C-alpha positions in Angstrom: 73.3 9.0 55.3 75.9 6.5 56.3 76.1 5.4 60.0 78.8 7.2 62.1 80.5 6.5 65.4 81.0 9.1 68.1 84.0 9.3 70.4 83.3 10.0 74.1 86.2 12.5 74.8 86.1 14.6 71.7 87.4 13.9 68.4 86.1 13.5 64.9 83.3 11.3 64.0 84.4 8.2 62.2 82.2 6.5 59.6 81.1 3.0 60.7 81.8 0.0 58.5 78.9 -1.8 56.9 78.4 -5.3 58.2 79.1 -8.1 55.9 76.3 -10.2 54.6 76.5 -14.0 54.7 74.9 -16.4 52.3 72.4 -17.5 54.9 71.2 -13.9 55.5 70.7 -13.5 51.7 68.5 -16.6 51.6 66.1 -15.5 54.4 64.3 -12.6 52.6 63.5 -15.0 49.7 62.0 -17.5 52.2 60.0 -14.7 53.8 58.6 -13.6 50.4 57.6 -17.2 49.6 55.8 -17.5 53.0 54.0 -14.2 52.4 52.8 -15.2 49.0 51.5 -18.6 50.3 49.6 -16.8 53.1 48.0 -14.4 50.5 46.9 -17.3 48.4 45.3 -19.1 51.4 43.5 -15.9 52.4 42.1 -15.6 48.9 40.7 -19.2 49.0 39.4 -18.8 52.6 35.7 -18.1 53.1 35.2 -15.1 55.4 33.5 -15.7 58.8 30.0 -14.5 59.6 31.2 -12.0 62.2 30.2 -8.4 61.1 32.1 -5.4 62.3 29.0 -3.2 62.6 28.0 -0.6 65.1 25.5 -1.2 67.9 22.9 1.4 67.4 19.7 0.1 69.0 20.7 0.1 72.7 17.2 -0.7 74.1 17.3 -3.4 76.8 14.6 -5.4 78.6 14.2 -5.7 82.3 12.7 -9.0 83.3 11.6 -9.4 86.9 8.8 -10.9 88.9 6.7 -10.3 92.1 7.2 -12.2 95.3 5.7 -15.5 96.0 6.0 -17.1 92.6 6.3 -20.9 92.3 9.3 -22.8 90.9 7.8 -23.3 87.4 7.4 -19.5 86.9 10.9 -18.9 88.1 12.3 -21.5 85.7 10.3 -19.9 82.8 11.7 -16.5 83.7 15.3 -17.9 83.6 14.6 -19.6 80.2 13.4 -16.2 78.8 16.5 -14.5 80.1 18.7 -17.1 78.5 16.9 -16.8 75.1 17.2 -13.0 75.1 20.8 -11.8 75.4 19.7 -8.2 75.5 17.7 -8.7 78.7 18.6 -7.8 82.3 17.6 -9.4 85.6 16.9 -7.8 88.9 15.7 -4.4 90.0 19.1 -2.6 89.8 18.1 -0.2 87.0 15.3 1.3 89.1 17.9 3.5 90.8 18.6 5.3 87.5 14.9 5.7 86.5 12.8 8.7 87.4 10.3 8.7 90.3 7.3 8.2 88.0 8.7 5.0 86.5 9.5 3.7 89.9 5.9 4.2 91.1 4.7 2.4 88.0 6.9 -0.6 88.6 6.1 -0.8 92.3 2.4 -0.7 91.4 3.0 -3.6 89.1 4.7 -5.6 91.9 1.8 -5.0 94.3 -1.0 -5.6 91.8 0.4 -8.9 90.4 1.3 -10.6 93.7 -0.8 -13.7 93.1 0.2 -17.3 93.8 -2.5 -19.1 92.0 -2.4 -17.4 88.6 0.4 -15.9 86.5 0.1 -12.6 84.7 2.6 -11.1 82.2 2.8 -7.3 81.7 4.6 -6.0 78.6 5.4 -2.3 78.9 7.3 0.3 76.9 8.7 2.5 79.6 8.3 5.3 80.4 5.5 6.5 78.0 3.7 3.2 77.1 1.7 1.5 75.8 1.5 -1.6 77.9 -0.5 -4.9 77.8 -1.6 -7.4 80.4 -1.8 -11.2 79.7 -2.9 -14.3 81.6 -0.3 -17.0 81.2 -1.5 -20.6 80.8 -0.1 -24.1 80.0 3.5 -23.4 81.0 6.2 -25.9 80.0 9.8 -25.0 80.7 13.0 -26.3 79.0 13.7 -28.7 81.9 10.3 -30.3 81.6 10.1 -30.8 77.8 13.6 -32.2 77.1 13.1 -31.7 73.3 15.8 -32.8 70.8 16.1 -29.2 69.4 19.1 -27.0 70.3 20.4 -23.6 69.5 23.4 -21.4 70.2 23.2 -19.3 73.3 22.9 -15.7 72.4 22.0 -16.2 68.7 19.5 -13.9 67.1 16.0 -15.4 66.5 13.6 -15.0 63.6 10.1 -13.8 64.6 7.1 -15.4 62.9 3.7 -13.8 63.6 0.2 -15.0 62.7 -1.5 -12.7 60.2 -4.4 -12.3 62.6 -2.1 -10.8 65.2 -2.6 -7.0 65.0 -0.5 -5.8 68.0 2.7 -7.7 67.1 4.8 -4.6 67.8 4.9 -5.6 71.6 6.6 -8.9 70.8 8.8 -7.4 68.0 10.2 -4.9 70.4 10.7 -7.3 73.3 11.8 -10.6 71.7 13.9 -9.3 68.8 17.6 -9.1 69.7 19.2 -5.8 68.5 21.7 -6.1 65.7 25.4 -6.1 66.7 24.6 -6.4 70.4 27.8 -7.3 72.3 26.2 -10.3 74.0 24.6 -11.7 70.9 26.1 -14.1 68.3 25.9 -13.3 64.6 23.9 -16.5 63.8 20.3 -17.2 63.1 19.5 -20.8 64.1 16.0 -20.6 65.8 12.6 -19.0 65.3 10.0 -17.7 67.7 6.4 -18.4 66.5 3.3 -16.5 67.8 0.2 -18.1 66.5 -3.5 -17.4 67.4 -5.7 -20.3 68.2 -8.9 -20.4 70.4 -8.6 -16.6 70.9 -5.1 -17.1 72.6 -1.5 -16.5 71.5 0.6 -19.7 71.5 4.4 -19.2 71.9 6.8 -21.8 70.5 10.6 -21.9 70.0 11.9 -24.0 67.1 15.4 -24.9 65.8 16.1 -24.3 62.1 18.0 -27.3 60.6 20.4 -26.2 57.9 20.1 -29.3 55.7 16.5 -29.2 54.7 15.2 -26.1 56.7 13.1 -28.3 58.9 11.9 -27.2 62.4 12.6 -29.0 65.6 11.1 -27.7 68.8 13.4 -26.5 71.6 11.1 -24.9 74.2 9.8 -23.4 76.4 6.0 -23.3 75.8 3.3 -21.1 77.1 0.0 -19.5 76.1 -0.9 -15.9 76.5 -4.5 -14.8 76.9 -4.9 -11.0 76.4 -6.8 -9.0 79.0 -6.3 -5.3 78.2 -4.0 -2.9 76.4 -3.3 0.4 78.2 -2.1 3.7 76.9 0.5 4.4 79.6 3.2 2.3 81.1 1.6 -0.2 83.5 -1.6 1.7 83.5 -3.6 4.6 82.0 -6.7 4.7 79.9 -7.8 1.4 78.3 -7.2 1.2 74.5 -8.5 -2.3 74.0 -10.3 -4.9 76.1 -10.6 -8.6 75.0 -14.3 -9.5 74.8 -13.4 -13.3 74.8 -11.4 -13.1 78.0 -12.8 -14.9 81.1 -11.1 -14.4 84.4 -10.0 -17.6 86.3 -12.4 -16.8 89.1 -15.3 -16.5 86.7 -14.3 -19.7 84.9 -14.2 -21.6 88.2 -17.5 -20.1 89.2 -19.2 -21.3 86.0 -17.8 -24.8 86.5 -19.1 -24.9 90.0 -22.5 -23.7 88.9 -22.6 -26.4 86.2 -21.8 -29.1 88.7 -24.3 -27.7 91.2 -27.0 -27.8 88.5 -26.3 -31.4 87.8 -26.5 -32.3 91.5 -29.8 -30.4 91.8 -31.3 -32.4 88.9 -30.3 -35.7 90.4 -31.8 -34.7 93.7 -35.1 -33.6 92.0 -35.3 -37.0 90.2 -34.7 -38.9 93.5 -37.4 -36.8 95.3 -39.9 -37.5 92.5 -39.3 -41.2 92.7 -39.8 -41.2 96.5 -43.1 -39.3 96.0 -44.3 -41.9 93.5 -43.5 -44.7 95.9 -45.6 -43.1 98.7 -48.6 -42.6 96.5 -51.3 -45.3 96.7 -51.3 -47.7 93.8 -54.4 -47.5 91.4 -55.9 -51.0 90.7 -57.2 -51.2 87.1 -60.4 -53.3 86.5 -60.1 -56.5 84.5 -60.5 -56.0 80.8 -62.6 -58.9 79.2 -61.0 -58.2 75.7 -57.5 -58.7 77.0 -57.7 -62.6 76.6 -59.1 -62.5 73.1 -55.9 -63.3 71.2 -54.6 -65.8 73.9 -54.2 -69.3 72.4 -54.6 -72.1 75.0 -51.8 -74.7 75.1 -52.5 -78.4 74.2 -52.9 -80.7 77.1 -50.5 -83.7 77.1 -51.5 -87.1 78.4 -50.0 -88.2 81.7 -47.7 -91.2 81.4 -46.6 -93.2 84.5 -43.4 -95.3 84.2 -43.6 -98.6 86.1 -40.1 -99.8 85.1 -36.9 -98.3 86.3 -34.9 -96.6 83.5 -31.6 -98.1 82.6 -28.5 -96.1 83.9 -26.5 -94.1 81.4 -23.1 -95.5 80.4 -20.2 -93.2 81.3 -17.6 -93.7 78.5 -14.9 -91.7 80.2 -15.1 -93.8 83.4 -14.9 -97.0 81.3 -11.8 -95.8 79.5 -10.1 -95.0 82.8 -10.8 -98.5 84.1 -9.3 -100.1 80.9 -6.2 -97.9 81.2 -5.7 -98.9 84.8 -6.0 -102.6 84.0 -3.4 -102.2 81.2 -0.9 -100.4 83.5 -1.2 -103.1 86.2 -0.6 -105.8 83.7 2.5 -104.0 82.4 3.9 -103.5 85.9 3.5 -107.2 86.6 5.2 -108.2 83.4 8.1 -105.8 84.1 8.5 -107.0 87.7 8.6 -110.7 86.5 11.3 -110.0 83.8 13.4 -108.2 86.4 13.4 -111.2 88.7 
């Protein structure tokens, strides 16, 4: 249909005239086509980015909090773990949305682990469990280590487990970042390693270098000593108890008992020496066979010197005298020439 004009106060509609095209307007569509073709060719050659438009399905999150009275090193370790895990949350705000049973569990955890000397980790799958309790040793935070490794904040890590580690589902559930998490980055540039040595779990964080797939440590570091695994969340019947675990108080008691035993041995040796000194000495009779193999020395004749021996000549003193005479002669000769 052709465009038409309307009159305000009645009348017939008049067909509008088509605008005239200029040469410049005719050249513009051709330029636009060329631009579009060039953009299409560039898009074909361009490598697509790593960002995936996926759906965030695993919406489990981790609550990281601590009891009161912790030291600065534990607080820095907690901050490092929150930074490494983008799917974690800080503080006790989610407790308002949890049922009463879960609140009692978490409060029991806070009261039970309120220790200043030792640090305990509790990993729990709320609300039904299971849960595990660990003693944390040899803590080294990111600020202390100052390693050369580095990784992108929010990137997803690889998890490497020792084949001897049977209960790795705890660490897999906690440390693995869910796919397509809104706070995570679609890159894999570091790896978390969980190795077993000396009946303990050693945690390390390494950067993956793209050139030769070498590993450079980033931090933090800590060692986990398993105590117990419970059926419920923060409690319940015990599923497993570590036979190699030794509480810190028991370890200190054993060390004190060893040092006390050494001190007792030294005291007993000193007392025995004092008793021997107080005892009367037993005099043994002379044995006539003791001098059988003794050879008497030859007797030298006594000589008396009636003449005084000549004094020894000191060569060093004689050389010094000669040098002195030569210096004096030179000084006299130099003074005579000067006059």
